C-alpha positions, 0 to 999 in steps of 0.5 A: 541489483538482484544480488542486493535484493536477494541479500535484503530478502534473506536478511529480512527473513532471518530478522522476522518482524523487524526485517519486514518493517525494514523492507516495507520502509525501504520499498515505500520510501527510497528503494523499490523492492517489487513484491518482496514485502508481499512474499515475505508476509505470506512466507512468515505467516505460513511458518508462524500462523499465530503471529499473523497480526504481528507480521501484518502490523510490522509490514503496515507500520514500515509502509506508513513510515516510509510513505510519510518520509516521501510525503514530508519531503514533498510537502517541503518542496515537492511541487518544484521537483514534480514540475521538473519531471512531469509533462506540463499539466500533469501536476495540475491534473493529479492535484485536481484528482485529489481535490475531486476524490479526496483520500480515495485517490491515495488509498486505491494506488496503495492497494494496487500491486507493482508497477503502479506509480504509488510513490507518485501519489504519495508525493502528490498528497504532500504537494496537495496539502493533505493533512498528516493524520488523514494521510497516515490513516489512509495509508495504514488502512489501505496497506493494512487491508492488503496485508491482512488479505495476504495473511489470510491467504497464507493461513488457509492455503500455506505453501500453495499461497506462497507459490501463487504469490511467486508466480501470479502475485500481481493477479492475486493483488488485483483480485483483492483490490477488485473485491475491496473496491466492490465492497467499498462501493456496495457499502457506500450505496447501502449508506446512501440508500439508508440516508434517502429512506430516512429522509421525511 
């Protein structure tokens, strides 16, 4: 498996944007390639800083398409699959999570680094009947934010960012998630405060 991952990594690096799309697609659908996509984004942006929007877009699109494949399969019969593999009650609790928190139950795992069970939440979205457009939007926003953050790190810190991703990639990703969640909660509180002050 390590040899296959090394081969995929080298091929994606040689192909650039299309390789990034392919790795993101595989990682989000049929094969788990932990952190390879994150490292590729940082490495490619470090080498070609002006192309950061392109690389971020390719990684995001690949992830969206890969997730949509899993979502589509779950929508067409994933509940039976999940019930065979999860403990009794787990499926119901996960579906209740979607009903209570909506797409945030999908976006937060999309931001988290491996080994978070992101594909399980994608499957749950299909089983829960999340509509395609909100599903695609949530994945695109969450993964786009994640890759933009990595791209900015690569632009400002270059090789140091690459070394940080290789040695402390999980910590970096968790720090980014924490900042994003704090910003989202702050924005929500600000909106709520404004709506209350406008009420007569």
